[in-house]
Biotite code that builds the C-alpha atoms (Angstrom):
import biotite.structure as struc

atoms = struc.array([
    struc.Atom([-0.176, -0.129, -0.173], chain_id="A", res_id=1, res_name="UNK", atom_name="CA", element="C"),
    struc.Atom([2.720, 2.367, 0.677], chain_id="A", res_id=2, res_name="UNK", atom_name="CA", element="C"),
    struc.Atom([4.421, 1.627, -2.546], chain_id="A", res_id=3, res_name="UNK", atom_name="CA", element="C"),
    struc.Atom([1.073, 2.719, -4.307], chain_id="A", res_id=4, res_name="UNK", atom_name="CA", element="C"),
    struc.Atom([1.169, 5.962, -2.416], chain_id="A", res_id=5, res_name="UNK", atom_name="CA", element="C"),
    struc.Atom([4.604, 6.479, -3.117], chain_id="A", res_id=6, res_name="UNK", atom_name="CA", element="C"),
    struc.Atom([4.118, 6.058, -6.878], chain_id="A", res_id=7, res_name="UNK", atom_name="CA", element="C"),
    struc.Atom([1.037, 8.370, -6.604], chain_id="A", res_id=8, res_name="UNK", atom_name="CA", element="C"),
    struc.Atom([3.184, 11.023, -5.134], chain_id="A", res_id=9, res_name="UNK", atom_name="CA", element="C"),
    struc.Atom([5.870, 10.413, -7.713], chain_id="A", res_id=10, res_name="UNK", atom_name="CA", element="C"),
    struc.Atom([3.454, 10.549, -10.291], chain_id="A", res_id=11, res_name="UNK", atom_name="CA", element="C"),
    struc.Atom([2.589, 14.250, -9.126], chain_id="A", res_id=12, res_name="UNK", atom_name="CA", element="C"),
    struc.Atom([5.902, 15.381, -9.326], chain_id="A", res_id=13, res_name="UNK", atom_name="CA", element="C"),
    struc.Atom([6.650, 13.933, -12.786], chain_id="A", res_id=14, res_name="UNK", atom_name="CA", element="C"),
    struc.Atom([3.239, 15.317, -14.097], chain_id="A", res_id=15, res_name="UNK", atom_name="CA", element="C"),
    struc.Atom([4.127, 18.729, -12.497], chain_id="A", res_id=16, res_name="UNK", atom_name="CA", element="C"),
    struc.Atom([7.489, 19.037, -13.898], chain_id="A", res_id=17, res_name="UNK", atom_name="CA", element="C"),
    struc.Atom([6.106, 18.164, -17.580], chain_id="A", res_id=18, res_name="UNK", atom_name="CA", element="C"),
    struc.Atom([3.503, 20.754, -16.926], chain_id="A", res_id=19, res_name="UNK", atom_name="CA", element="C"),
    struc.Atom([6.147, 23.589, -15.754], chain_id="A", res_id=20, res_name="UNK", atom_name="CA", element="C"),
    struc.Atom([8.058, 22.460, -19.076], chain_id="A", res_id=21, res_name="UNK", atom_name="CA", element="C"),
    struc.Atom([5.034, 22.989, -21.253], chain_id="A", res_id=22, res_name="UNK", atom_name="CA", element="C"),
    struc.Atom([4.158, 26.243, -19.411], chain_id="A", res_id=23, res_name="UNK", atom_name="CA", element="C"),
    struc.Atom([7.646, 27.620, -20.064], chain_id="A", res_id=24, res_name="UNK", atom_name="CA", element="C"),
    struc.Atom([7.589, 26.502, -23.804], chain_id="A", res_id=25, res_name="UNK", atom_name="CA", element="C"),
    struc.Atom([4.252, 28.281, -24.138], chain_id="A", res_id=26, res_name="UNK", atom_name="CA", element="C"),
    struc.Atom([5.630, 31.329, -22.475], chain_id="A", res_id=27, res_name="UNK", atom_name="CA", element="C"),
    struc.Atom([8.771, 31.576, -24.566], chain_id="A", res_id=28, res_name="UNK", atom_name="CA", element="C"),
    struc.Atom([8.029, 30.101, -27.752], chain_id="A", res_id=29, res_name="UNK", atom_name="CA", element="C"),
    struc.Atom([4.219, 30.520, -28.345], chain_id="A", res_id=30, res_name="UNK", atom_name="CA", element="C"),
    struc.Atom([3.697, 33.992, -26.543], chain_id="A", res_id=31, res_name="UNK", atom_name="CA", element="C"),
    struc.Atom([7.182, 35.328, -27.085], chain_id="A", res_id=32, res_name="UNK", atom_name="CA", element="C"),
    struc.Atom([8.436, 38.876, -26.864], chain_id="A", res_id=33, res_name="UNK", atom_name="CA", element="C"),
    struc.Atom([5.818, 41.331, -27.508], chain_id="A", res_id=34, res_name="UNK", atom_name="CA", element="C"),
    struc.Atom([6.150, 43.488, -30.551], chain_id="A", res_id=35, res_name="UNK", atom_name="CA", element="C"),
    struc.Atom([7.166, 47.227, -30.009], chain_id="A", res_id=36, res_name="UNK", atom_name="CA", element="C"),
    struc.Atom([4.043, 48.770, -31.583], chain_id="A", res_id=37, res_name="UNK", atom_name="CA", element="C"),
    struc.Atom([1.474, 46.299, -31.642], chain_id="A", res_id=38, res_name="UNK", atom_name="CA", element="C"),
    struc.Atom([-1.975, 46.302, -32.931], chain_id="A", res_id=39, res_name="UNK", atom_name="CA", element="C"),
    struc.Atom([-4.821, 45.727, -30.287], chain_id="A", res_id=40, res_name="UNK", atom_name="CA", element="C"),
    struc.Atom([-5.442, 42.436, -31.803], chain_id="A", res_id=41, res_name="UNK", atom_name="CA", element="C"),
    struc.Atom([-1.820, 41.397, -31.323], chain_id="A", res_id=42, res_name="UNK", atom_name="CA", element="C"),
    struc.Atom([-1.897, 42.611, -27.863], chain_id="A", res_id=43, res_name="UNK", atom_name="CA", element="C"),
    struc.Atom([-5.042, 40.554, -27.000], chain_id="A", res_id=44, res_name="UNK", atom_name="CA", element="C"),
    struc.Atom([-3.279, 37.442, -28.581], chain_id="A", res_id=45, res_name="UNK", atom_name="CA", element="C"),
    struc.Atom([-0.026, 38.024, -26.420], chain_id="A", res_id=46, res_name="UNK", atom_name="CA", element="C"),
    struc.Atom([-2.149, 38.610, -23.259], chain_id="A", res_id=47, res_name="UNK", atom_name="CA", element="C"),
    struc.Atom([-4.028, 35.552, -23.934], chain_id="A", res_id=48, res_name="UNK", atom_name="CA", element="C"),
    struc.Atom([-1.112, 33.300, -24.597], chain_id="A", res_id=49, res_name="UNK", atom_name="CA", element="C"),
    struc.Atom([0.751, 34.877, -21.836], chain_id="A", res_id=50, res_name="UNK", atom_name="CA", element="C"),
    struc.Atom([-2.122, 33.801, -19.409], chain_id="A", res_id=51, res_name="UNK", atom_name="CA", element="C"),
    struc.Atom([-2.256, 30.300, -20.476], chain_id="A", res_id=52, res_name="UNK", atom_name="CA", element="C"),
    struc.Atom([1.391, 29.883, -20.264], chain_id="A", res_id=53, res_name="UNK", atom_name="CA", element="C"),
    struc.Atom([1.134, 31.387, -16.657], chain_id="A", res_id=54, res_name="UNK", atom_name="CA", element="C"),
    struc.Atom([-1.659, 29.115, -15.757], chain_id="A", res_id=55, res_name="UNK", atom_name="CA", element="C"),
    struc.Atom([0.201, 25.848, -17.096], chain_id="A", res_id=56, res_name="UNK", atom_name="CA", element="C"),
    struc.Atom([3.377, 26.739, -15.066], chain_id="A", res_id=57, res_name="UNK", atom_name="CA", element="C"),
    struc.Atom([1.322, 27.461, -11.887], chain_id="A", res_id=58, res_name="UNK", atom_name="CA", element="C"),
    struc.Atom([-0.561, 24.133, -12.006], chain_id="A", res_id=59, res_name="UNK", atom_name="CA", element="C"),
    struc.Atom([2.739, 22.569, -12.647], chain_id="A", res_id=60, res_name="UNK", atom_name="CA", element="C"),
    struc.Atom([4.236, 24.263, -9.719], chain_id="A", res_id=61, res_name="UNK", atom_name="CA", element="C"),
    struc.Atom([1.472, 23.294, -7.517], chain_id="A", res_id=62, res_name="UNK", atom_name="CA", element="C"),
    struc.Atom([1.423, 19.749, -8.696], chain_id="A", res_id=63, res_name="UNK", atom_name="CA", element="C"),
    struc.Atom([5.288, 19.460, -8.038], chain_id="A", res_id=64, res_name="UNK", atom_name="CA", element="C"),
    struc.Atom([4.653, 20.876, -4.504], chain_id="A", res_id=65, res_name="UNK", atom_name="CA", element="C"),
    struc.Atom([1.943, 18.506, -3.670], chain_id="A", res_id=66, res_name="UNK", atom_name="CA", element="C"),
    struc.Atom([3.942, 15.566, -4.729], chain_id="A", res_id=67, res_name="UNK", atom_name="CA", element="C"),
    struc.Atom([7.103, 16.617, -2.724], chain_id="A", res_id=68, res_name="UNK", atom_name="CA", element="C"),
    struc.Atom([4.988, 17.440, 0.322], chain_id="A", res_id=69, res_name="UNK", atom_name="CA", element="C"),
    struc.Atom([3.372, 13.910, 0.043], chain_id="A", res_id=70, res_name="UNK", atom_name="CA", element="C"),
    struc.Atom([6.540, 12.097, -0.140], chain_id="A", res_id=71, res_name="UNK", atom_name="CA", element="C"),
    struc.Atom([8.091, 13.965, 2.756], chain_id="A", res_id=72, res_name="UNK", atom_name="CA", element="C"),
    struc.Atom([4.774, 12.864, 4.830], chain_id="A", res_id=73, res_name="UNK", atom_name="CA", element="C"),
    struc.Atom([5.202, 9.379, 3.705], chain_id="A", res_id=74, res_name="UNK", atom_name="CA", element="C"),
    struc.Atom([8.810, 9.105, 4.608], chain_id="A", res_id=75, res_name="UNK", atom_name="CA", element="C"),
    struc.Atom([8.112, 10.577, 8.153], chain_id="A", res_id=76, res_name="UNK", atom_name="CA", element="C"),
    struc.Atom([5.216, 8.001, 8.603], chain_id="A", res_id=77, res_name="UNK", atom_name="CA", element="C"),
    struc.Atom([7.428, 5.230, 7.299], chain_id="A", res_id=78, res_name="UNK", atom_name="CA", element="C"),
    struc.Atom([10.233, 6.293, 9.843], chain_id="A", res_id=79, res_name="UNK", atom_name="CA", element="C"),
    struc.Atom([7.800, 6.533, 12.648], chain_id="A", res_id=80, res_name="UNK", atom_name="CA", element="C"),
    struc.Atom([6.380, 2.950, 11.882], chain_id="A", res_id=81, res_name="UNK", atom_name="CA", element="C"),
    struc.Atom([9.833, 1.374, 11.822], chain_id="A", res_id=82, res_name="UNK", atom_name="CA", element="C"),
    struc.Atom([10.786, 3.035, 15.342], chain_id="A", res_id=83, res_name="UNK", atom_name="CA", element="C"),
])
């Protein structure tokens, strides 16, 4: 049972890291650097793409933190059960 939880939280860490990478890719490649004098349509597209990248990055960071905290809690429960 403990191995299932360990795998579950490891999955959270991996999924979070992948989501962070996708968010960074979206911010750097898709949204990119804004133009100097953009049209209103270009400003809207840039703002929307930046928001999507920010949300992907935030979700990935939350998943990583939840996974790491879960693994730490499991470690402490395991060490308490052994002693």
